[in-house]
C-alpha positions in Angstrom: -33.0 -18.2 100.0 -32.6 -21.9 99.3 -35.3 -21.8 96.6 -33.6 -19.0 94.8 -30.4 -21.0 94.6 -32.1 -23.7 92.7 -32.8 -21.3 89.8 -29.1 -20.6 89.4 -27.0 -22.9 87.1 -24.9 -24.1 90.0 -26.0 -27.8 90.4 -23.6 -29.2 92.9 -22.3 -26.2 94.7 -25.8 -24.7 95.5 -26.0 -26.7 98.8 -22.8 -25.5 100.4 -23.3 -22.0 98.9 -26.7 -21.7 100.3 -25.3 -22.7 103.7 -22.6 -20.1 103.6 -24.8 -17.3 102.4 -27.4 -18.1 105.1 -24.6 -17.9 107.7 -23.3 -14.6 106.4 -26.8 -13.1 106.3 -27.7 -14.4 109.7 -30.5 -16.6 108.3 -31.2 -20.2 109.3 -28.6 -22.3 107.4 -30.5 -25.5 108.0 -33.7 -24.1 106.5 -31.7 -22.8 103.5 -30.0 -26.1 102.8 -33.2 -28.1 103.4 -35.0 -26.0 100.9 -32.3 -26.4 98.3 -32.3 -30.2 98.7 -36.1 -30.3 98.7 -36.5 -28.4 95.5 -33.8 -30.3 93.6 -36.5 -32.4 91.8 -38.0 -29.2 90.4 -34.7 -27.9 88.9 -35.6 -29.0 85.3 -38.8 -27.0 85.6 -36.8 -24.0 87.0 -34.3 -24.2 84.1 -37.1 -24.3 81.6 -38.6 -21.2 83.3 -35.2 -19.5 83.2 -34.9 -20.1 79.4 -38.5 -18.8 78.8 -38.0 -15.7 81.1 -34.6 -14.9 79.4 -36.0 -15.3 76.0 -39.0 -13.1 76.8 -36.9 -10.3 78.1 -33.9 -10.5 75.7 -35.1 -12.4 72.7 -33.5 -15.5 71.3 -29.8 -14.8 71.5 -27.9 -17.9 70.5 -25.1 -19.2 72.6 -21.9 -20.8 71.4 -21.9 -24.1 69.7 -21.7 -26.9 72.2 -19.2 -29.7 71.6 -19.4 -32.9 73.6 -15.8 -33.7 74.6 -16.8 -36.6 76.8 -14.2 -35.4 79.4 -16.4 -35.1 82.4 -19.9 -34.5 83.6 -19.0 -30.8 84.4 -17.8 -30.2 80.9 -21.1 -31.7 79.5 -23.1 -29.5 81.8 -21.2 -26.4 80.8 -21.7 -27.3 77.1 -25.4 -27.5 77.6 -25.4 -24.3 79.6 -23.5 -22.4 76.9 -25.7 -23.9 74.2 -28.7 -22.0 75.6 -26.7 -18.8 75.9 -27.4 -15.5 77.5 -31.2 -15.8 77.7 -30.8 -18.7 80.1 -28.3 -17.0 82.3 -30.3 -13.7 82.4 -33.5 -15.7 83.1 -31.9 -17.5 86.0 -30.7 -14.3 87.6 -34.1 -12.6 87.1 -36.0 -15.6 88.4 -33.7 -16.1 91.4 -34.1 -12.5 92.5 -37.9 -12.4 91.9 -38.4 -15.7 93.9 -36.1 -14.6 96.7 -37.9 -11.3 97.1 -41.4 -12.9 96.9 -40.6 -15.6 99.5 -38.8 -13.0 101.7 -41.8 -10.6 101.8 -44.3 -13.5 102.1 -42.4 -14.8 105.2 -42.2 -11.3 106.7 -45.9 -10.8 106.2 -46.7 -14.2 107.7 -44.4 -13.6 110.7 -46.0 -10.2 111.3 -49.5 -11.7 111.1 -48.5 -14.4 113.5 -47.0 -11.9 115.9 -50.2 -9.7 115.9 -52.4 -12.7 116.6 -50.3 -13.8 119.5 -50.0 -10.3 120.9 -53.7 -9.3 120.5 
């Protein structure tokens, strides 16, 4: 779950959001938060992959023109986000869901395998 949150364009709020979602879904919140923090260094790679995935599925749909107002870091981040437009947002959702499902089923498989080895 924590890895999937790093694909979404929510840079600061991803840590508390992963904690809350983990608590609501009865997952381990410490593991979710630790994963989000651990993969923060890979976020630029994830964002590039989001843009490539979105462009592959939806083509090159331009976003709005970005204007640097110099008001705050959040405004600059939103300008960059909107500059890339819908392919980036769609790619982030696709990648987050795919990664979450892949990690989820991998962990289920590994836990079942471990349970069989201990039981047999």
